[in-house]
mmCIF file of the N, C-alpha and C atoms, coordinates in Angstrom:
data_MODEL
# 
_entry.id   MODEL 
# 
loop_
_atom_site.group_PDB 
_atom_site.id 
_atom_site.type_symbol 
_atom_site.label_atom_id 
_atom_site.label_alt_id 
_atom_site.label_comp_id 
_atom_site.label_asym_id 
_atom_site.label_entity_id 
_atom_site.label_seq_id 
_atom_site.pdbx_PDB_ins_code 
_atom_site.Cartn_x 
_atom_site.Cartn_y 
_atom_site.Cartn_z 
_atom_site.occupancy 
_atom_site.B_iso_or_equiv 
_atom_site.pdbx_formal_charge 
_atom_site.auth_seq_id 
_atom_site.auth_comp_id 
_atom_site.auth_asym_id 
_atom_site.auth_atom_id 
_atom_site.pdbx_PDB_model_num 
ATOM 1   N N  . MET A 1 1  ? 12.236 -15.748 -9.099  1.00 0.00 ? 1  MET A N  1 
ATOM 2   C CA . MET A 1 1  ? 11.802 -15.552 -7.730  1.00 0.00 ? 1  MET A CA 1 
ATOM 3   C C  . MET A 1 1  ? 10.936 -16.748 -7.341  1.00 0.00 ? 1  MET A C  1 
ATOM 4   N N  . PRO A 1 2  ? 11.221 -17.363 -6.208  1.00 0.00 ? 2  PRO A N  1 
ATOM 5   C CA . PRO A 1 2  ? 10.385 -18.482 -5.765  1.00 0.00 ? 2  PRO A CA 1 
ATOM 6   C C  . PRO A 1 2  ? 9.024  -17.981 -5.290  1.00 0.00 ? 2  PRO A C  1 
ATOM 7   N N  . PRO A 1 3  ? 8.003  -18.831 -5.354  1.00 0.00 ? 3  PRO A N  1 
ATOM 8   C CA . PRO A 1 3  ? 6.685  -18.427 -4.862  1.00 0.00 ? 3  PRO A CA 1 
ATOM 9   C C  . PRO A 1 3  ? 6.731  -18.072 -3.378  1.00 0.00 ? 3  PRO A C  1 
ATOM 10  N N  . VAL A 1 4  ? 5.990  -17.058 -3.019  1.00 0.00 ? 4  VAL A N  1 
ATOM 11  C CA . VAL A 1 4  ? 5.883  -16.628 -1.622  1.00 0.00 ? 4  VAL A CA 1 
ATOM 12  C C  . VAL A 1 4  ? 4.423  -16.763 -1.219  1.00 0.00 ? 4  VAL A C  1 
ATOM 13  N N  . THR A 1 5  ? 4.167  -17.473 -0.139  1.00 0.00 ? 5  THR A N  1 
ATOM 14  C CA . THR A 1 5  ? 2.816  -17.592 0.400   1.00 0.00 ? 5  THR A CA 1 
ATOM 15  C C  . THR A 1 5  ? 2.809  -16.946 1.772   1.00 0.00 ? 5  THR A C  1 
ATOM 16  N N  . MET A 1 6  ? 1.896  -16.006 1.978   1.00 0.00 ? 6  MET A N  1 
ATOM 17  C CA . MET A 1 6  ? 1.822  -15.317 3.261   1.00 0.00 ? 6  MET A CA 1 
ATOM 18  C C  . MET A 1 6  ? 0.373  -15.321 3.724   1.00 0.00 ? 6  MET A C  1 
ATOM 19  N N  . TYR A 1 7  ? 0.142  -15.836 4.897   1.00 0.00 ? 7  TYR A N  1 
ATOM 20  C CA . TYR A 1 7  ? -1.188 -15.813 5.506   1.00 0.00 ? 7  TYR A CA 1 
ATOM 21  C C  . TYR A 1 7  ? -1.203 -14.646 6.476   1.00 0.00 ? 7  TYR A C  1 
ATOM 22  N N  . SER A 1 8  ? -2.165 -13.749 6.316   1.00 0.00 ? 8  SER A N  1 
ATOM 23  C CA . SER A 1 8  ? -2.155 -12.542 7.138   1.00 0.00 ? 8  SER A CA 1 
ATOM 24  C C  . SER A 1 8  ? -3.572 -12.054 7.394   1.00 0.00 ? 8  SER A C  1 
ATOM 25  N N  . THR A 1 9  ? -3.646 -11.060 8.258   1.00 0.00 ? 9  THR A N  1 
ATOM 26  C CA . THR A 1 9  ? -4.890 -10.340 8.491   1.00 0.00 ? 9  THR A CA 1 
ATOM 27  C C  . THR A 1 9  ? -4.596 -8.858  8.355   1.00 0.00 ? 9  THR A C  1 
ATOM 28  N N  . GLN A 1 10 ? -5.617 -8.077  8.098   1.00 0.00 ? 10 GLN A N  1 
ATOM 29  C CA . GLN A 1 10 ? -5.427 -6.638  7.942   1.00 0.00 ? 10 GLN A CA 1 
ATOM 30  C C  . GLN A 1 10 ? -5.231 -5.935  9.276   1.00 0.00 ? 10 GLN A C  1 
ATOM 31  N N  . VAL A 1 11 ? -5.541 -6.609  10.370  1.00 0.00 ? 11 VAL A N  1 
ATOM 32  C CA . VAL A 1 11 ? -5.423 -5.965  11.680  1.00 0.00 ? 11 VAL A CA 1 
ATOM 33  C C  . VAL A 1 11 ? -4.117 -6.317  12.381  1.00 0.00 ? 11 VAL A C  1 
ATOM 34  N N  . CYS A 1 12 ? -3.299 -7.163  11.773  1.00 0.00 ? 12 CYS A N  1 
ATOM 35  C CA . CYS A 1 12 ? -2.020 -7.562  12.364  1.00 0.00 ? 12 CYS A CA 1 
ATOM 36  C C  . CYS A 1 12 ? -0.932 -6.602  11.885  1.00 0.00 ? 12 CYS A C  1 
ATOM 37  N N  . PRO A 1 13 ? -0.350 -5.798  12.785  1.00 0.00 ? 13 PRO A N  1 
ATOM 38  C CA . PRO A 1 13 ? 0.659  -4.836  12.349  1.00 0.00 ? 13 PRO A CA 1 
ATOM 39  C C  . PRO A 1 13 ? 1.897  -5.509  11.765  1.00 0.00 ? 13 PRO A C  1 
ATOM 40  N N  . TYR A 1 14 ? 2.250  -6.687  12.236  1.00 0.00 ? 14 TYR A N  1 
ATOM 41  C CA . TYR A 1 14 ? 3.416  -7.390  11.704  1.00 0.00 ? 14 TYR A CA 1 
ATOM 42  C C  . TYR A 1 14 ? 3.146  -7.899  10.288  1.00 0.00 ? 14 TYR A C  1 
ATOM 43  N N  . CYS A 1 15 ? 1.912  -8.314  10.036  1.00 0.00 ? 15 CYS A N  1 
ATOM 44  C CA . CYS A 1 15 ? 1.519  -8.742  8.689   1.00 0.00 ? 15 CYS A CA 1 
ATOM 45  C C  . CYS A 1 15 ? 1.622  -7.571  7.715   1.00 0.00 ? 15 CYS A C  1 
ATOM 46  N N  . VAL A 1 16 ? 1.136  -6.428  8.132   1.00 0.00 ? 16 VAL A N  1 
ATOM 47  C CA . VAL A 1 16 ? 1.170  -5.232  7.288   1.00 0.00 ? 16 VAL A CA 1 
ATOM 48  C C  . VAL A 1 16 ? 2.615  -4.848  6.996   1.00 0.00 ? 16 VAL A C  1 
ATOM 49  N N  . MET A 1 17 ? 3.469  -4.877  8.004   1.00 0.00 ? 17 MET A N  1 
ATOM 50  C CA . MET A 1 17 ? 4.879  -4.524  7.808   1.00 0.00 ? 17 MET A CA 1 
ATOM 51  C C  . MET A 1 17 ? 5.575  -5.526  6.889   1.00 0.00 ? 17 MET A C  1 
ATOM 52  N N  . ALA A 1 18 ? 5.272  -6.811  7.046   1.00 0.00 ? 18 ALA A N  1 
ATOM 53  C CA . ALA A 1 18 ? 5.873  -7.835  6.189   1.00 0.00 ? 18 ALA A CA 1 
ATOM 54  C C  . ALA A 1 18 ? 5.444  -7.634  4.742   1.00 0.00 ? 18 ALA A C  1 
ATOM 55  N N  . GLU A 1 19 ? 4.176  -7.322  4.532   1.00 0.00 ? 19 GLU A N  1 
ATOM 56  C CA . GLU A 1 19 ? 3.681  -7.092  3.176   1.00 0.00 ? 19 GLU A CA 1 
ATOM 57  C C  . GLU A 1 19 ? 4.355  -5.880  2.551   1.00 0.00 ? 19 GLU A C  1 
ATOM 58  N N  . LYS A 1 20 ? 4.528  -4.812  3.302   1.00 0.00 ? 20 LYS A N  1 
ATOM 59  C CA . LYS A 1 20 ? 5.196  -3.613  2.784   1.00 0.00 ? 20 LYS A CA 1 
ATOM 60  C C  . LYS A 1 20 ? 6.643  -3.914  2.416   1.00 0.00 ? 20 LYS A C  1 
ATOM 61  N N  . LEU A 1 21 ? 7.320  -4.702  3.241   1.00 0.00 ? 21 LEU A N  1 
ATOM 62  C CA . LEU A 1 21 ? 8.706  -5.070  2.950   1.00 0.00 ? 21 LEU A CA 1 
ATOM 63  C C  . LEU A 1 21 ? 8.782  -5.881  1.661   1.00 0.00 ? 21 LEU A C  1 
ATOM 64  N N  . LEU A 1 22 ? 7.884  -6.844  1.504   1.00 0.00 ? 22 LEU A N  1 
ATOM 65  C CA . LEU A 1 22 ? 7.884  -7.651  0.289   1.00 0.00 ? 22 LEU A CA 1 
ATOM 66  C C  . LEU A 1 22 ? 7.577  -6.810  -0.945  1.00 0.00 ? 22 LEU A C  1 
ATOM 67  N N  . GLN A 1 23 ? 6.717  -5.818  -0.811  1.00 0.00 ? 23 GLN A N  1 
ATOM 68  C CA . GLN A 1 23 ? 6.415  -4.940  -1.945  1.00 0.00 ? 23 GLN A CA 1 
ATOM 69  C C  . GLN A 1 23 ? 7.667  -4.179  -2.372  1.00 0.00 ? 23 GLN A C  1 
ATOM 70  N N  . LYS A 1 24 ? 8.482  -3.769  -1.410  1.00 0.00 ? 24 LYS A N  1 
ATOM 71  C CA . LYS A 1 24 ? 9.730  -3.078  -1.727  1.00 0.00 ? 24 LYS A CA 1 
ATOM 72  C C  . LYS A 1 24 ? 10.703 -4.004  -2.442  1.00 0.00 ? 24 LYS A C  1 
ATOM 73  N N  . LYS A 1 25 ? 10.577 -5.297  -2.201  1.00 0.00 ? 25 LYS A N  1 
ATOM 74  C CA . LYS A 1 25 ? 11.469 -6.291  -2.807  1.00 0.00 ? 25 LYS A CA 1 
ATOM 75  C C  . LYS A 1 25 ? 10.960 -6.784  -4.153  1.00 0.00 ? 25 LYS A C  1 
ATOM 76  N N  . GLY A 1 26 ? 9.892  -6.198  -4.651  1.00 0.00 ? 26 GLY A N  1 
ATOM 77  C CA . GLY A 1 26 ? 9.390  -6.570  -5.969  1.00 0.00 ? 26 GLY A CA 1 
ATOM 78  C C  . GLY A 1 26 ? 8.290  -7.605  -5.960  1.00 0.00 ? 26 GLY A C  1 
ATOM 79  N N  . VAL A 1 27 ? 7.570  -7.714  -4.881  1.00 0.00 ? 27 VAL A N  1 
ATOM 80  C CA . VAL A 1 27 ? 6.441  -8.636  -4.801  1.00 0.00 ? 27 VAL A CA 1 
ATOM 81  C C  . VAL A 1 27 ? 5.186  -7.792  -4.824  1.00 0.00 ? 27 VAL A C  1 
ATOM 82  N N  . PRO A 1 28 ? 4.180  -8.013  -5.584  1.00 0.00 ? 28 PRO A N  1 
ATOM 83  C CA . PRO A 1 28 ? 3.948  -9.252  -6.320  1.00 0.00 ? 28 PRO A CA 1 
ATOM 84  C C  . PRO A 1 28 ? 4.602  -9.230  -7.693  1.00 0.00 ? 28 PRO A C  1 
ATOM 85  N N  . GLN A 1 29 ? 4.823  -10.398 -8.241  1.00 0.00 ? 29 GLN A N  1 
ATOM 86  C CA . GLN A 1 29 ? 5.207  -10.591 -9.629  1.00 0.00 ? 29 GLN A CA 1 
ATOM 87  C C  . GLN A 1 29 ? 4.041  -11.322 -10.281 1.00 0.00 ? 29 GLN A C  1 
ATOM 88  N N  . ILE A 1 30 ? 3.552  -10.758 -11.359 1.00 0.00 ? 30 ILE A N  1 
ATOM 89  C CA . ILE A 1 30 ? 2.332  -11.258 -11.990 1.00 0.00 ? 30 ILE A CA 1 
ATOM 90  C C  . ILE A 1 30 ? 2.686  -12.018 -13.265 1.00 0.00 ? 30 ILE A C  1 
ATOM 91  N N  . TYR A 1 31 ? 2.100  -13.202 -13.382 1.00 0.00 ? 31 TYR A N  1 
ATOM 92  C CA . TYR A 1 31 ? 2.224  -14.020 -14.588 1.00 0.00 ? 31 TYR A CA 1 
ATOM 93  C C  . TYR A 1 31 ? 0.827  -14.258 -15.140 1.00 0.00 ? 31 TYR A C  1 
ATOM 94  N N  . ILE A 1 32 ? 0.708  -14.173 -16.446 1.00 0.00 ? 32 ILE A N  1 
ATOM 95  C CA . ILE A 1 32 ? -0.531 -14.551 -17.125 1.00 0.00 ? 32 ILE A CA 1 
ATOM 96  C C  . ILE A 1 32 ? -0.145 -15.710 -18.030 1.00 0.00 ? 32 ILE A C  1 
ATOM 97  N N  . GLY A 1 33 ? -0.569 -16.892 -17.643 1.00 0.00 ? 33 GLY A N  1 
ATOM 98  C CA . GLY A 1 33 ? -0.094 -18.088 -18.328 1.00 0.00 ? 33 GLY A CA 1 
ATOM 99  C C  . GLY A 1 33 ? 1.403  -18.208 -18.105 1.00 0.00 ? 33 GLY A C  1 
ATOM 100 N N  . GLU A 1 34 ? 2.163  -18.293 -19.176 1.00 0.00 ? 34 GLU A N  1 
ATOM 101 C CA . GLU A 1 34 ? 3.626  -18.377 -19.099 1.00 0.00 ? 34 GLU A CA 1 
ATOM 102 C C  . GLU A 1 34 ? 4.283  -17.000 -19.230 1.00 0.00 ? 34 GLU A C  1 
ATOM 103 N N  . THR A 1 35 ? 3.486  -15.964 -19.462 1.00 0.00 ? 35 THR A N  1 
ATOM 104 C CA . THR A 1 35 ? 4.016  -14.625 -19.707 1.00 0.00 ? 35 THR A CA 1 
ATOM 105 C C  . THR A 1 35 ? 4.222  -13.871 -18.403 1.00 0.00 ? 35 THR A C  1 
ATOM 106 N N  . HIS A 1 36 ? 5.461  -13.427 -18.172 1.00 0.00 ? 36 HIS A N  1 
ATOM 107 C CA . HIS A 1 36 ? 5.762  -12.618 -16.993 1.00 0.00 ? 36 HIS A CA 1 
ATOM 108 C C  . HIS A 1 36 ? 5.366  -11.177 -17.292 1.00 0.00 ? 36 HIS A C  1 
ATOM 109 N N  . VAL A 1 37 ? 4.448  -10.652 -16.517 1.00 0.00 ? 37 VAL A N  1 
ATOM 110 C CA . VAL A 1 37 ? 3.964  -9.286  -16.701 1.00 0.00 ? 37 VAL A CA 1 
ATOM 111 C C  . VAL A 1 37 ? 4.817  -8.314  -15.900 1.00 0.00 ? 37 VAL A C  1 
ATOM 112 N N  . GLY A 1 38 ? 5.174  -8.661  -14.693 1.00 0.00 ? 38 GLY A N  1 
ATOM 113 C CA . GLY A 1 38 ? 5.907  -7.780  -13.793 1.00 0.00 ? 38 GLY A CA 1 
ATOM 114 C C  . GLY A 1 38 ? 5.059  -7.498  -12.573 1.00 0.00 ? 38 GLY A C  1 
ATOM 115 N N  . GLY A 1 39 ? 5.117  -6.277  -12.090 1.00 0.00 ? 39 GLY A N  1 
ATOM 116 C CA . GLY A 1 39 ? 4.341  -5.887  -10.921 1.00 0.00 ? 39 GLY A CA 1 
ATOM 117 C C  . GLY A 1 39 ? 3.058  -5.165  -11.304 1.00 0.00 ? 39 GLY A C  1 
ATOM 118 N N  . TYR A 1 40 ? 2.437  -4.566  -10.314 1.00 0.00 ? 40 TYR A N  1 
ATOM 119 C CA . TYR A 1 40 ? 1.159  -3.875  -10.525 1.00 0.00 ? 40 TYR A CA 1 
ATOM 120 C C  . TYR A 1 40 ? 1.289  -2.754  -11.551 1.00 0.00 ? 40 TYR A C  1 
ATOM 121 N N  . ASP A 1 41 ? 2.344  -1.950  -11.427 1.00 0.00 ? 41 ASP A N  1 
ATOM 122 C CA . ASP A 1 41 ? 2.519  -0.834  -12.363 1.00 0.00 ? 41 ASP A CA 1 
ATOM 123 C C  . ASP A 1 41 ? 2.633  -1.332  -13.802 1.00 0.00 ? 41 ASP A C  1 
ATOM 124 N N  . ASP A 1 42 ? 3.310  -2.456  -13.985 1.00 0.00 ? 42 ASP A N  1 
ATOM 125 C CA . ASP A 1 42 ? 3.442  -3.039  -15.320 1.00 0.00 ? 42 ASP A CA 1 
ATOM 126 C C  . ASP A 1 42 ? 2.091  -3.526  -15.836 1.00 0.00 ? 42 ASP A C  1 
ATOM 127 N N  . LEU A 1 43 ? 1.293  -4.097  -14.942 1.00 0.00 ? 43 LEU A N  1 
ATOM 128 C CA . LEU A 1 43 ? -0.042 -4.568  -15.304 1.00 0.00 ? 43 LEU A CA 1 
ATOM 129 C C  . LEU A 1 43 ? -0.919 -3.402  -15.762 1.00 0.00 ? 43 LEU A C  1 
ATOM 130 N N  . VAL A 1 44 ? -0.874 -2.303  -15.027 1.00 0.00 ? 44 VAL A N  1 
ATOM 131 C CA . VAL A 1 44 ? -1.658 -1.114  -15.384 1.00 0.00 ? 44 VAL A CA 1 
ATOM 132 C C  . VAL A 1 44 ? -1.182 -0.550  -16.721 1.00 0.00 ? 44 VAL A C  1 
ATOM 133 N N  . ALA A 1 45 ? 0.134  -0.526  -16.933 1.00 0.00 ? 45 ALA A N  1 
ATOM 134 C CA . ALA A 1 45 ? 0.670  -0.008  -18.194 1.00 0.00 ? 45 ALA A CA 1 
ATOM 135 C C  . ALA A 1 45 ? 0.194  -0.849  -19.376 1.00 0.00 ? 45 ALA A C  1 
ATOM 136 N N  . LEU A 1 46 ? 0.169  -2.172  -19.209 1.00 0.00 ? 46 LEU A N  1 
ATOM 137 C CA . LEU A 1 46 ? -0.352 -3.045  -20.263 1.00 0.00 ? 46 LEU A CA 1 
ATOM 138 C C  . LEU A 1 46 ? -1.812 -2.736  -20.555 1.00 0.00 ? 46 LEU A C  1 
ATOM 139 N N  . ASP A 1 47 ? -2.594 -2.529  -19.503 1.00 0.00 ? 47 ASP A N  1 
ATOM 140 C CA . ASP A 1 47 ? -4.018 -2.234  -19.679 1.00 0.00 ? 47 ASP A CA 1 
ATOM 141 C C  . ASP A 1 47 ? -4.208 -0.913  -20.413 1.00 0.00 ? 47 ASP A C  1 
ATOM 142 N N  . ARG A 1 48 ? -3.465 0.094   -20.012 1.00 0.00 ? 48 ARG A N  1 
ATOM 143 C CA . ARG A 1 48 ? -3.596 1.417   -20.649 1.00 0.00 ? 48 ARG A CA 1 
ATOM 144 C C  . ARG A 1 48 ? -3.175 1.385   -22.114 1.00 0.00 ? 48 ARG A C  1 
ATOM 145 N N  . ALA A 1 49 ? -2.222 0.510   -22.438 1.00 0.00 ? 49 ALA A N  1 
ATOM 146 C CA . ALA A 1 49 ? -1.747 0.388   -23.818 1.00 0.00 ? 49 ALA A CA 1 
ATOM 147 C C  . ALA A 1 49 ? -2.641 -0.529  -24.653 1.00 0.00 ? 49 ALA A C  1 
ATOM 148 N N  . GLY A 1 50 ? -3.683 -1.089  -24.019 1.00 0.00 ? 50 GLY A N  1 
ATOM 149 C CA . GLY A 1 50 ? -4.586 -1.975  -24.736 1.00 0.00 ? 50 GLY A CA 1 
ATOM 150 C C  . GLY A 1 50 ? -4.024 -3.367  -24.978 1.00 0.00 ? 50 GLY A C  1 
ATOM 151 N N  . LYS A 1 51 ? -2.977 -3.742  -24.227 1.00 0.00 ? 51 LYS A N  1 
ATOM 152 C CA . LYS A 1 51 ? -2.320 -5.034  -24.439 1.00 0.00 ? 51 LYS A CA 1 
ATOM 153 C C  . LYS A 1 51 ? -2.686 -6.081  -23.395 1.00 0.00 ? 51 LYS A C  1 
ATOM 154 N N  . LEU A 1 52 ? -3.470 -5.711  -22.385 1.00 0.00 ? 52 LEU A N  1 
ATOM 155 C CA . LEU A 1 52 ? -3.823 -6.664  -21.339 1.00 0.00 ? 52 LEU A CA 1 
ATOM 156 C C  . LEU A 1 52 ? -4.918 -7.623  -21.792 1.00 0.00 ? 52 LEU A C  1 
ATOM 157 N N  . ASP A 1 53 ? -5.962 -7.104  -22.416 1.00 0.00 ? 53 ASP A N  1 
ATOM 158 C CA . ASP A 1 53 ? -7.084 -7.958  -22.831 1.00 0.00 ? 53 ASP A CA 1 
ATOM 159 C C  . ASP A 1 53 ? -6.648 -9.119  -23.728 1.00 0.00 ? 53 ASP A C  1 
ATOM 160 N N  . PRO A 1 54 ? -5.765 -8.882  -24.715 1.00 0.00 ? 54 PRO A N  1 
ATOM 161 C CA . PRO A 1 54 ? -5.328 -10.024 -25.532 1.00 0.00 ? 54 PRO A CA 1 
ATOM 162 C C  . PRO A 1 54 ? -4.604 -11.106 -24.718 1.00 0.00 ? 54 PRO A C  1 
ATOM 163 N N  . LEU A 1 55 ? -3.875 -10.711 -23.695 1.00 0.00 ? 55 LEU A N  1 
ATOM 164 C CA . LEU A 1 55 ? -3.197 -11.701 -22.848 1.00 0.00 ? 55 LEU A CA 1 
ATOM 165 C C  . LEU A 1 55 ? -4.195 -12.524 -22.048 1.00 0.00 ? 55 LEU A C  1 
ATOM 166 N N  . LEU A 1 56 ? -5.323 -11.912 -21.705 1.00 0.00 ? 56 LEU A N  1 
ATOM 167 C CA . LEU A 1 56 ? -6.332 -12.592 -20.897 1.00 0.00 ? 56 LEU A CA 1 
ATOM 168 C C  . LEU A 1 56 ? -7.304 -13.417 -21.737 1.00 0.00 ? 56 LEU A C  1 
ATOM 169 N N  . ALA A 1 57 ? -7.284 -13.208 -23.052 1.00 0.00 ? 57 ALA A N  1 
ATOM 170 C CA . ALA A 1 57 ? -8.222 -13.921 -23.945 1.00 0.00 ? 57 ALA A CA 1 
ATOM 171 C C  . ALA A 1 57 ? -7.821 -15.364 -24.163 1.00 0.00 ? 57 ALA A C  1 
# 
């Protein structure tokens, strides 16, 4: 997935709608160094499994 840069405000309804659409398309994608983590749910799962801290060390 190519990098996506979006400049927005919380009070712009079009910004909010664009962000929701991108979330449905799998954005954000999180990388820690060269390691692809996935999305937010994947990040939380790593943390709960105790595997996030070693990636951040």
